[in-house]
C-alpha positions in Angstrom: 47.3 -31.2 7.2 46.7 -27.8 8.9 43.4 -25.9 8.4 43.6 -22.5 6.9 42.9 -20.9 10.3 45.8 -22.6 11.9 48.1 -21.9 9.1 47.1 -18.2 9.1 47.8 -17.9 12.8 51.2 -19.5 12.2 52.0 -17.0 9.5 51.1 -14.2 11.6 53.2 -15.4 14.5 56.3 -15.8 12.3 55.9 -12.4 10.8 55.4 -10.8 14.1 58.5 -12.6 15.5 60.7 -10.9 12.9 60.7 -7.7 15.1 62.6 -9.6 17.9 66.4 -9.5 18.0 66.8 -12.0 20.8 66.9 -15.7 19.5 64.9 -17.0 22.4 62.2 -14.3 21.9 62.1 -15.2 18.2 61.7 -18.9 18.9 59.0 -18.3 21.5 57.1 -16.0 19.2 57.4 -18.0 16.0 56.7 -21.5 17.4 53.5 -21.3 19.6 52.3 -24.8 20.4 49.6 -26.0 18.0 48.9 -29.3 16.1 50.2 -27.6 12.9 53.5 -26.4 14.5 54.0 -29.9 16.0 53.8 -31.3 12.5 56.7 -29.3 11.2 60.2 -30.6 11.3 62.1 -29.4 14.4 65.5 -27.8 13.8 68.4 -28.8 16.1 70.9 -26.1 16.1 71.1 -22.5 17.2 69.7 -19.5 15.2 71.8 -18.1 12.4 71.6 -14.4 12.0 73.8 -12.0 9.9 76.0 -9.7 11.8 74.2 -6.3 11.9 75.8 -3.3 10.0 75.7 0.3 11.0 72.9 0.9 8.5 71.0 -2.3 9.5 71.2 -1.3 13.2 69.8 2.2 12.4 67.0 0.8 10.3 66.0 -1.7 13.1 66.1 1.2 15.6 63.4 3.0 13.6 61.5 -0.3 13.2 62.6 -1.4 9.7 64.9 -3.9 8.2 66.6 -4.0 4.8 63.8 -6.3 3.5 61.1 -4.0 4.5 62.9 -1.0 3.2 63.0 -2.7 -0.2 59.3 -3.5 0.2 58.4 0.2 0.9 60.4 1.3 -2.2 58.8 -1.4 -4.3 55.1 -0.7 -3.2 55.7 3.0 -2.8 56.9 3.3 -6.4 53.3 2.2 -7.4 51.8 5.1 -5.4 54.4 7.5 -7.0 53.4 6.4 -10.5 49.8 6.7 -9.7 50.2 10.3 -8.5 52.4 11.1 -11.5 49.6 9.9 -13.8 46.9 12.1 -11.9 48.9 15.3 -11.9 50.3 14.9 -15.4 46.7 15.1 -16.6 46.3 18.5 -15.0 49.1 19.8 -17.2 48.0 17.9 -20.2 44.3 19.3 -19.9 44.9 22.7 -21.3 46.6 21.2 -24.4 43.9 18.5 -24.7 41.3 21.2 -24.6 42.7 22.7 -27.8 43.5 19.5 -29.5 40.2 17.6 -28.8 38.2 20.9 -28.7 36.4 21.0 -25.3 33.8 23.7 -25.5 32.4 24.0 -22.1 33.4 23.9 -18.5 31.0 20.9 -17.8 33.1 18.8 -20.2 36.2 19.6 -18.2 34.6 18.9 -14.9 33.3 15.6 -16.3 36.8 14.6 -17.4 38.1 15.2 -13.8 35.3 13.5 -12.0 35.0 10.5 -14.2 38.6 9.4 -13.3 37.8 9.3 -9.6 34.5 7.5 -10.2 36.4 4.9 -12.1 38.9 4.7 -9.2 36.0 3.8 -6.8 34.6 1.2 -9.2 38.1 -0.3 -9.8 38.9 -0.4 -6.2 35.8 -2.5 -5.5 36.1 -4.7 -8.7 39.8 -5.5 -8.4 39.4 -5.9 -4.6 36.8 -8.7 -5.1 38.9 -10.4 -7.7 41.9 -10.3 -5.4 40.0 -12.3 -2.7 39.5 -15.0 -5.3 42.6 -15.0 -7.4 45.3 -13.6 -5.2 46.8 -10.2 -4.5 49.8 -10.4 -6.7 48.3 -11.5 -10.0 45.3 -9.1 -9.7 47.8 -6.2 -8.8 49.8 -7.0 -11.9 46.5 -7.1 -13.9 45.4 -3.8 -12.6 48.8 -2.2 -13.3 48.8 -3.7 -16.9 45.2 -2.5 -17.5 46.2 1.0 -16.4 49.4 1.3 -18.5 47.5 0.0 -21.6 44.6 2.5 -21.2 47.1 5.3 -20.6 48.8 4.4 -23.9 45.5 4.3 -25.6 44.7 7.8 -24.0 47.6 9.1 -26.1 45.6 8.2 -29.1 42.2 9.6 -28.1 40.5 11.1 -31.2 37.5 12.8 -29.8 35.7 13.9 -26.5 33.7 10.6 -26.1 36.9 8.5 -26.5 38.7 10.7 -24.1 36.0 10.3 -21.3 35.8 6.6 -21.8 39.6 6.1 -21.6 39.7 8.3 -18.5 37.0 6.2 -16.8 38.9 3.0 -17.6 42.3 4.5 -16.5 40.6 5.5 -13.1 39.4 1.9 -12.7 43.0 0.6 -13.2 44.5 3.1 -10.7 41.8 2.4 -8.1 42.6 -1.4 -8.2 46.3 -0.7 -8.1 46.2 1.5 -5.0 43.9 -0.8 -3.1 46.1 -3.8 -3.6 49.3 -1.8 -2.9 47.9 -1.0 0.5 46.7 -4.5 1.1 50.1 -6.0 0.4 51.7 -3.5 2.7 49.4 -4.6 5.5 49.7 -8.4 4.8 53.5 -8.5 4.5 54.3 -6.6 7.6 54.5 -7.6 11.4 51.9 -6.1 13.7 54.5 -4.0 15.6 55.7 -2.1 12.5 52.7 -2.3 10.3 51.7 1.4 10.8 55.0 2.9 10.0 55.7 0.7 7.0 52.2 1.4 5.5 52.6 5.1 6.2 56.1 5.2 4.6 54.7 3.4 1.5 51.8 5.8 1.0 54.0 8.8 1.7 55.8 8.2 -1.6 52.6 9.5 -3.2 53.8 13.0 -2.1 56.8 12.5 -4.3 54.5 11.5 -7.1 52.7 14.7 -6.8 55.9 16.6 -7.2 57.0 14.3 -10.0 53.7 14.6 -11.9 53.8 18.4 -11.8 57.4 18.6 -12.9 56.9 15.9 -15.6 53.7 17.3 -17.0 55.1 20.8 -17.2 58.4 19.6 -18.8 56.6 17.4 -21.4 54.1 20.0 -22.4 56.6 22.9 -22.5 59.4 20.9 -24.3 57.0 19.5 -26.9 54.7 22.4 -27.2 51.1 23.0 -26.1 49.7 21.1 -29.1 48.6 17.6 -29.3 52.1 16.2 -29.5 53.0 17.4 -26.0 50.3 15.7 -23.8 50.1 12.6 -26.1 53.8 12.0 -25.7 53.6 12.5 -22.0 51.0 9.8 -21.7 53.0 7.4 -24.0 56.3 7.8 -22.0 54.3 7.3 -18.7 53.0 4.0 -20.0 56.4 2.9 -21.0 57.7 3.7 -17.4 54.7 1.8 -16.0 55.6 -1.2 -18.1 59.1 -1.3 -16.7 57.7 -1.1 -13.2 55.3 -3.9 -13.9 58.3 -6.1 -15.0 60.2 -5.3 -11.8 57.1 -6.0 -9.7 56.6 -9.3 -11.5 60.2 -10.4 -10.7 60.5 -9.0 -7.2 57.1 -9.4 -5.4 55.9 -12.7 -4.1 52.3 -13.5 -3.3 51.0 -12.4 0.2 51.8 -15.2 2.7 48.6 -14.3 4.6 46.5 -14.8 1.5 48.2 -18.0 0.7 47.5 -19.2 4.3 43.9 -18.0 4.2 43.1 -20.2 1.1 45.1 -23.3 2.4 48.1 -23.2 0.1 50.5 -24.4 2.8 53.6 -25.1 0.9 53.5 -21.8 -1.0 52.9 -19.8 2.2 55.8 -21.5 4.1 58.1 -21.0 1.0 57.3 -17.2 1.1 57.8 -17.0 4.8 61.2 -18.8 4.5 62.3 -16.3 1.9 61.3 -13.4 4.2 63.2 -15.0 7.1 66.2 -15.6 4.9 66.3 -11.9 4.0 66.4 -11.2 7.7 69.4 -13.6 8.1 67.4 -16.3 9.6 67.9 -20.0 8.6 64.9 -21.6 10.0 66.3 -25.2 9.3 69.2 -24.3 11.7 67.3 -22.8 14.6 66.3 -23.9 18.1 67.8 -22.7 21.4 65.8 -25.0 23.7 66.2 -28.8 24.2 64.6 -30.9 21.4 63.3 -33.2 24.1 60.6 -30.6 24.8 59.1 -31.7 21.4 59.4 -35.5 22.0 56.5 -37.6 22.9 56.2 -38.5 26.6 57.0 -42.2 25.8 60.3 -41.3 24.2 61.6 -38.8 26.7 64.6 -40.2 28.7 63.9 -41.7 32.1 65.8 -40.1 35.1 65.9 -42.4 38.2 65.4 -41.3 41.8 68.9 -42.2 42.7 70.3 -40.2 39.8 68.2 -37.2 40.9 69.6 -37.4 44.4 73.2 -37.5 43.2 72.6 -34.4 41.0 70.7 -32.4 43.7 73.4 -33.1 46.3 75.8 -30.9 44.4 73.8 -27.7 44.4 70.2 -26.5 45.1 70.1 -25.0 41.6 69.9 -28.3 40.0 66.5 -28.9 41.6 64.7 -26.5 39.4 66.1 -28.2 36.3 64.9 -31.7 37.3 61.5 -30.5 38.4 60.6 -30.4 34.8 60.7 -34.1 34.4 57.8 -35.7 32.6 56.7 -38.5 34.8 53.6 -40.7 35.0 52.2 -43.2 37.5 54.3 -43.9 40.6 56.9 -41.5 39.5 54.6 -38.6 40.1 54.5 -39.6 43.8 58.3 -39.7 43.9 58.4 -36.2 42.3 56.1 -34.8 44.9 58.3 -36.2 47.6 61.3 -34.8 46.0 59.6 -31.3 45.9 58.8 -31.5 49.6 62.4 -32.5 50.5 63.6 -29.6 48.4 61.3 -27.2 50.2 62.3 -28.4 53.6 66.0 -28.1 52.7 65.5 -24.5 51.6 63.8 -23.7 54.9 
């Protein structure tokens, strides 16, 4: 049984190896020698990869694959919805001032500031929970908490309830954004981590535009009274519920988190799904002789006479047989063979 540290190193190696196109590079990068790797079953045939399409080649040229494009869209949608929620409030605020009767500038400032205070608290609270219970379940919990509070915000009846609900909504959005960033970092290879994370967060810009347009459309279409801004929050909660369902079905737990807590089988299962999405069949992959993985006692014996017969044909065969695993008197024979090979080359 591998320790969490060994398993985590193995997960990192296999994720980093996804950036290699060459089969031998992939094998070398994903199967570094360790007690844990040696305990895995060794495949016996060559790597199986899907034929690259024009779009796939272009995506790989910029450092992405189809799997990571889907991941960017999935996690980026969370950022987009978060920004829509923030900027919808800016358009809902004038209507809410009349509906709930905000009488001073200090009340408006408190409504704006309490949301971001809640974001800081939620980021810390949900982050601690994610270290204990996992990234995926806590992300779904934060998203569900946020959409429920948003729906309740549509029914705020006075200023105190409005402030309280804004604080709770900020906590939900803070936890959501923190875990979206964490998953983007933990799912990606080191080589492409920066660009994938940047592309994920950049979808927040689309959320700003969407929030401005959605808030203005909802408030103008339904009027500046209470119906407009309340409906905007209700519809946003329904959209967030749909996104939560998609996230539940499409997103697996972070393999690095699973490795860090010693959940070996689950971590390997998620890794195999990621590799399968890249066209890699790990059960049909090895481009080096399987004898390299055999114990010394089980490796085939090559006699001195057989070596002389093979080396008489060409000097290039010498390098191949110099990799023999020998012990005892055979080591002396091997040194003699190397000396004879050196004298022949001179």
